C-alpha positions as CSV (number, residue, x, y, z in Angstrom):
1,M,25.9,-29.0,-16.3
2,N,24.4,-25.3,-16.5
3,P,23.5,-23.7,-19.6
4,Q,25.0,-21.1,-20.5
5,P,22.6,-18.3,-21.6
6,Q,22.0,-16.5,-24.0
7,V,22.0,-12.3,-24.3
8,I,19.3,-10.9,-25.5
9,A,19.6,-7.2,-25.0
10,A,22.5,-5.2,-23.4
11,G,22.4,-1.9,-22.7
12,L,19.4,-1.3,-20.7
13,R,19.5,0.9,-17.6
14,F,19.0,-1.9,-14.8
15,P,16.4,-3.6,-16.2
16,E,14.1,-5.6,-14.2
17,G,10.1,-6.8,-13.5
18,P,10.9,-9.3,-16.6
19,V,7.0,-10.0,-18.4
20,A,7.3,-12.3,-21.4
21,L,4.4,-12.1,-24.1
22,A,3.0,-14.5,-26.5
23,D,4.6,-12.8,-29.5
24,G,7.7,-13.7,-28.2
25,S,9.2,-10.4,-26.9
26,V,9.7,-9.9,-23.1
27,L,7.9,-6.1,-21.1
28,L,10.6,-5.3,-18.3
29,V,11.2,-2.4,-16.4
30,E,14.4,-0.1,-16.6
31,I,14.5,1.4,-13.2
32,E,17.3,4.2,-13.9
33,R,15.7,5.0,-16.7
34,Q,12.1,5.3,-15.5
35,T,10.8,3.5,-18.6
36,L,8.3,0.3,-19.2
37,S,10.7,-1.2,-22.0
38,R,10.2,-3.9,-25.1
39,V,12.7,-5.7,-26.0
40,A,11.9,-7.9,-29.4
41,P,12.9,-11.5,-30.6
42,D,15.6,-9.9,-32.1
43,G,16.6,-7.9,-28.8
44,T,15.4,-4.1,-30.2
45,V,14.3,-2.0,-27.6
46,T,10.7,0.2,-27.4
47,V,10.0,2.3,-25.0
48,V,5.9,1.5,-24.1
49,A,5.7,4.1,-21.3
50,E,7.6,6.7,-19.3
51,T,6.5,6.2,-15.3
52,G,9.3,8.5,-13.2
53,G,9.9,7.5,-9.9
54,G,11.1,3.6,-10.3
55,P,9.7,1.2,-11.9
56,N,10.2,-2.1,-10.5
57,G,8.0,-5.5,-10.6
58,A,5.5,-6.0,-13.3
59,A,2.3,-8.3,-14.2
60,L,-0.3,-8.8,-16.5
61,G,-3.6,-7.7,-15.4
62,P,-7.0,-9.9,-16.0
63,D,-7.6,-6.1,-18.3
64,G,-4.6,-6.8,-20.8
65,R,-2.9,-3.2,-18.9
66,C,0.5,-3.8,-17.3
67,Y,0.5,-3.2,-13.5
68,L,3.5,-2.1,-12.0
69,C,5.4,-1.2,-8.9
70,N,7.2,1.8,-8.7
71,N,9.6,2.2,-5.9
72,G,10.1,6.2,-6.0
73,G,13.9,6.4,-7.2
74,F,16.9,5.8,-5.8
75,V,20.5,7.6,-5.8
76,W,22.4,5.8,-8.6
77,H,26.3,5.0,-9.2
78,E,27.9,4.2,-11.4
79,S,31.3,1.9,-11.3
80,G,33.0,0.9,-14.5
81,E,30.6,-0.8,-16.7
82,R,28.2,-1.1,-14.2
83,L,25.4,1.0,-12.5
84,V,23.9,0.0,-9.3
85,P,21.4,1.6,-6.9
86,G,21.8,3.4,-3.7
87,L,19.7,5.0,-1.1
88,S,16.9,7.0,-1.1
89,G,17.3,10.5,-2.0
90,A,16.1,13.7,-2.9
91,E,15.2,11.9,-6.1
92,Y,12.7,10.2,-4.2
93,S,9.1,10.7,-5.4
94,G,6.9,8.6,-3.6
95,G,5.7,5.0,-3.7
96,R,3.1,4.3,-6.0
97,L,0.7,1.4,-7.7
98,Q,0.7,2.2,-11.5
99,V,-1.2,0.9,-14.0
100,V,0.3,1.0,-18.3
101,D,-2.1,0.7,-21.4
102,L,-0.1,-1.5,-23.4
103,A,-1.8,0.4,-26.7
104,D,-0.6,4.1,-26.1
105,G,1.3,3.8,-23.0
106,A,-0.8,6.1,-21.0
107,V,0.1,5.8,-17.0
108,T,-2.2,6.0,-14.7
109,T,-1.5,5.9,-10.9
110,L,-3.7,3.4,-9.0
111,Y,-2.9,3.8,-5.2
112,T,-0.4,6.2,-3.3
113,D,-1.5,4.7,0.1
114,S,-2.3,1.5,1.6
115,D,-5.2,1.2,4.5
116,R,-2.2,1.9,7.0
117,G,-0.4,4.7,5.2
118,P,1.8,5.9,2.5
119,L,2.6,3.3,-0.3
120,N,6.8,3.3,0.8
121,G,9.0,1.1,-1.8
122,P,6.5,-0.4,-3.7
123,N,8.8,-3.9,-5.3
124,D,7.0,-6.8,-6.5
125,I,3.5,-7.8,-7.7
126,V,1.8,-11.7,-8.3
127,F,-2.1,-12.1,-9.6
128,D,-4.0,-14.3,-7.9
129,A,-6.8,-16.5,-10.0
130,E,-9.8,-13.9,-8.7
131,G,-7.8,-10.6,-10.5
132,G,-6.5,-9.5,-7.4
133,F,-2.8,-9.0,-6.1
134,W,-0.4,-9.6,-4.1
135,F,2.5,-6.7,-3.8
136,S,5.4,-6.3,-1.4
137,D,6.5,-3.5,-0.4
138,L,9.7,-3.2,0.5
139,G,10.1,0.6,1.9
140,K,13.1,2.5,1.6
141,I,16.7,2.9,3.0
142,R,18.0,5.9,4.5
143,E,21.7,6.4,5.8
144,R,20.6,6.1,9.1
145,D,17.4,4.2,9.4
146,M,14.8,2.0,7.0
147,D,11.0,1.3,6.7
148,R,9.6,-1.7,7.7
149,G,8.2,-3.5,4.8
150,Y,5.1,-5.6,4.5
151,I,2.8,-7.9,1.8
152,G,-0.3,-6.4,0.8
153,Y,-2.8,-7.1,-1.4
154,A,-4.5,-5.0,-3.9
155,R,-7.7,-4.8,-6.4
156,T,-7.2,-3.4,-10.0
157,D,-11.2,-1.0,-10.2
158,G,-9.2,1.3,-6.9
159,S,-11.1,0.1,-4.1
160,E,-8.9,-1.3,-2.1
161,C,-5.5,-1.5,-1.0
162,R,-4.9,-3.3,2.4
163,Q,-1.4,-4.4,4.2
164,V,-1.8,-8.0,4.8
165,I,1.9,-9.3,6.4
166,R,3.6,-7.1,8.5
167,G,7.1,-7.2,10.5
168,L,8.8,-7.7,7.6
169,V,12.4,-6.8,6.3
170,T,13.3,-5.2,3.1
171,P,10.3,-7.9,1.5
172,N,11.0,-8.4,-2.7
173,G,10.0,-11.1,-4.5
174,V,6.4,-12.6,-4.4
175,G,4.7,-15.5,-5.8
176,L,2.0,-18.0,-5.6
177,S,1.8,-21.5,-5.6
178,P,0.8,-23.6,-8.7
179,D,-2.6,-24.3,-6.9
180,G,-2.8,-20.6,-5.1
181,K,-3.1,-21.7,-1.6
182,T,-0.1,-20.6,-1.0
183,L,1.9,-17.0,-0.7
184,Y,6.1,-17.2,-1.0
185,A,8.4,-13.7,-0.2
186,A,12.0,-13.1,-0.3
187,E,13.4,-10.4,2.1
188,T,16.5,-9.2,1.0
189,L,18.9,-7.8,3.7
190,T,18.4,-11.0,5.7
191,G,18.4,-13.8,2.2
192,R,15.0,-15.5,3.7
193,L,12.2,-17.0,1.7
194,W,9.1,-16.9,4.0
195,S,5.4,-19.3,3.2
196,W,1.7,-18.6,4.7
197,P,-1.3,-20.5,3.6
198,V,-3.7,-18.5,1.6
199,V,-6.9,-19.4,3.2
200,A,-8.8,-16.7,0.7
201,P,-8.5,-13.9,-1.6
202,G,-6.3,-11.4,0.4
203,K,-6.1,-13.8,3.3
204,V,-3.1,-15.7,4.7
205,A,-3.2,-17.8,7.6
206,F,-1.6,-16.7,10.5
207,D,1.7,-19.4,12.6
208,R,1.2,-18.1,15.9
209,A,3.6,-20.2,17.2
210,S,6.0,-18.8,14.9
211,A,9.1,-16.6,16.5
212,A,9.2,-14.5,13.4
213,P,7.4,-10.8,13.5
214,S,5.7,-11.7,10.3
215,R,4.2,-15.1,11.6
216,G,5.5,-16.8,8.5
217,S,6.7,-20.2,8.1
218,L,11.0,-20.2,7.1
219,M,11.1,-22.3,4.4
220,F,14.5,-21.9,3.4
221,T,17.8,-19.6,4.0
222,P,21.2,-20.1,2.3
223,A,23.9,-21.7,4.6
224,A,26.2,-18.7,3.4
225,F,25.6,-14.7,3.3
226,Q,23.6,-14.4,0.1
227,E,20.4,-11.5,-0.5
228,F,17.1,-12.4,-2.1
229,D,15.5,-10.3,-4.7
230,S,12.5,-11.2,-6.9
231,L,10.8,-14.4,-7.9
232,A,8.8,-16.6,-10.1
233,V,7.5,-19.8,-9.4
234,D,8.1,-22.9,-12.3
235,G,5.9,-25.7,-13.7
236,A,7.2,-27.9,-10.6
237,G,6.2,-25.6,-7.9
238,N,10.0,-24.7,-7.5
239,V,10.5,-21.2,-6.3
240,C,13.2,-19.7,-8.5
241,V,14.8,-16.6,-6.3
242,A,16.8,-14.0,-8.1
243,T,19.9,-13.6,-5.6
244,L,22.6,-10.7,-5.0
245,H,26.4,-10.9,-4.6
246,N,26.7,-14.6,-5.7
247,G,24.7,-13.9,-8.8
248,G,21.7,-15.9,-9.9
249,I,18.9,-17.9,-9.3
250,T,18.2,-19.9,-6.2
251,V,15.7,-23.1,-7.7
252,V,13.7,-24.1,-3.9
253,A,12.0,-27.1,-4.0
254,P,8.4,-27.3,-2.6
255,D,9.0,-28.3,0.7
256,G,11.9,-26.4,0.9
257,G,14.1,-29.1,2.0
258,S,17.0,-28.5,-1.0
259,A,17.9,-26.5,-3.1
260,R,20.2,-25.6,-6.4
261,H,21.7,-22.6,-7.2
262,L,22.0,-21.5,-11.6
263,P,24.8,-19.0,-11.6
264,M,24.5,-15.8,-13.3
265,P,27.6,-13.7,-14.7
266,D,26.4,-10.7,-12.7
267,P,25.8,-10.2,-9.1
268,A,23.0,-8.1,-9.7
269,T,20.5,-11.0,-10.6
270,T,17.3,-9.2,-10.1
271,N,14.4,-11.4,-11.7
272,I,13.3,-14.1,-13.8
273,C,9.9,-14.9,-15.6
274,F,9.2,-18.0,-17.9
275,G,7.7,-18.1,-22.2
276,G,8.0,-19.4,-25.2
277,P,6.7,-22.1,-26.8
278,D,5.7,-24.9,-23.0
279,L,7.1,-21.7,-20.8
280,A,10.2,-24.0,-21.4
281,T,12.6,-20.7,-21.7
282,A,13.5,-18.7,-18.1
283,Y,14.3,-14.7,-19.2
284,I,16.6,-13.4,-16.1
285,T,17.7,-10.1,-15.8
286,L,20.9,-9.1,-14.8
287,S,20.8,-5.6,-13.9
288,S,23.9,-3.8,-13.1
289,T,25.5,-4.9,-16.8
290,G,22.2,-4.4,-18.0
291,Q,21.2,-7.8,-19.7
292,L,18.3,-9.3,-20.3
293,V,19.0,-13.4,-20.6
294,S,17.5,-16.5,-21.5
295,V,18.4,-20.0,-20.5
296,P,16.3,-23.3,-21.2
297,W,14.3,-24.6,-18.4
298,P,13.3,-28.7,-18.0
299,E,11.0,-28.1,-15.6
300,G,9.0,-25.6,-17.9
301,G,7.4,-22.4,-16.0
302,L,4.2,-21.7,-14.1
303,A,1.7,-20.6,-16.3
304,L,0.6,-16.9,-14.6
305,H,-3.5,-16.3,-14.0
306,W,-3.4,-13.3,-16.8
307,R,-1.1,-13.5,-19.3
308,G,-2.6,-11.4,-21.7
């Protein structure tokens, strides 16, 4: 039997990018509100920083600051009690990678460009053991056209922001295997989960025999149409992908050979992280209904390299 989610906070403005902290609180972004916010264990929400644009993925870095992917913003639509993002529009302020000092809420823009041009729609982020970070740039979707996305690698000192894996269609969630030797990325519109071997910090091996433009290995795609959002890796090495439409978490085995689905009461289930004692609690963002919920996670989560 699937566990029932416990609502920790409600009334959030399209939450995403959860980060569980040691004190039991959870950092997350509110994309429509344009903030990095903190949810206390009792559900109290406080604004840590105002970021502008569209704050998306978040992660703690080796310096204890919070690193953000900012997609630049969307047009927003409200339907009943649901809030959903639309296309890129006049509100778009340009993609960037930002850093937030959690002590005073100061926001610094780290990058607005990669080595191959502007950042268009940075989305998700994961740090490696060396202190650099992988990130996805989903791009922006307009009425008649859309950007091609990529996976990039950057350093926290501002010295390098490089496109690594190109030819992706709306890349979203990114993650690393427990040993750091495999990089995972989920595509939203195709509902595909890809993998590449990591051979050095910021470098992957490409499968030259692959027909995929990204030269990645197709790890999993659902039989029925779904879209994938952000992801996290649990303690057993499963890749846990937030899944849209059929809202929930798709839990893919490390070899891609099997998957199970944990349903959630929101078709816009967008992200997951792990925290609490033994990392045995999954925190999940239900974005269109504005909720942060938790469920017990028997496998426990994978301890991130930099947890503050």
